[in-house]
C-alpha positions, 0 to 999 in steps of 0.5 A: 789708372793705378793709384788714383782710380780708387780715390776718384771712385770715392770722389764719385761716390761722394758726389753721387750720394749728394744726388741732385737738387731739383729745387725741391720741386719734385712734383709732389702732390697737387692742389685744387686751389686757384691762385693765378698769381701763385701759378704765374710765379710757379711757372717762372720757376718751373719753366727753367727747371728741366734745363738746369736739372739736365746740366747738373745731372750730366755733371754728376754723371761725368764725374762718375764716368771719369772715375770708372774709366781706368784708362784715363790719365791724370790730366784727362781725369783732372779735365773731366772733374774740373768741367763737372765742378764748373757745371755744378757751380753754374747750375746751382747759380742759375737756380739761385738767379731764377728764384731771385728773379721770380721773387717771393711766392705770392701769399706765402707766409714769410715768403720773402725771408724763405726766398732770400734764405734759399737764394743765399744757400744756393749761391753758397753751394755754387761757390763751394763747387767753384772752389772744388774746381779750383782745387782740382785745377791745382792738382799735379798731374805729372806726379801720380803720387801727388795727384792721388794725394790731391784727389783724397783732399778733394774727396774730403772737401766733398763731405763739407760740400754735402753739408752745404747741399743739405742746408740748401735743400732744407731752405728750398723745402721751406720755400716750397710749402703749403700752397706754393708746393701745390702750385709748383707740382702742377707745372709741367716743368716741375712734373718733368723733373719729378720723372728724372732719376735725380728727383727720385734719389733719397736726397729729394724726399717728397 
């Protein structure tokens, strides 16, 4: 689609570059310590990671696919991006809910503070993607020039969201440390996520 496709490719690139948060649960390492309470906590978190990861990964893929489809009309592009942003918002909100429900990791140093910080940052990231959806929904699909300009604004906004994503990732890495990291690494759900392309992306350093 002339005029809009290059802009949407930039948008897709921004999203792809942000990769996918796997709750920093990338199955890094493993431990021999036996802590049943901590293992139970890790299971609560990791059992839902695969489904959440699948939803978020699919959303990023959908935006990339829409950007590469040169036959898409502005309305089709808007619909695809809008749904993807909604899915990203829902996905990160679900992760915040899961962590909040699991509570602080048993025995973790300063666990309560780290938990609340991670929940706060994930919730903020979810809200940011919700705002992105609203911005996309307001694009003028009947005027190609205005639509292209609007996509540029969306792409620029994505840079701000990337900063929030980095902040959320750092908060999750703080939550996942020491024995907590080992307990998570031993859970099948988190091991499954570590095998996904998202988990091997640069943004999820192990």
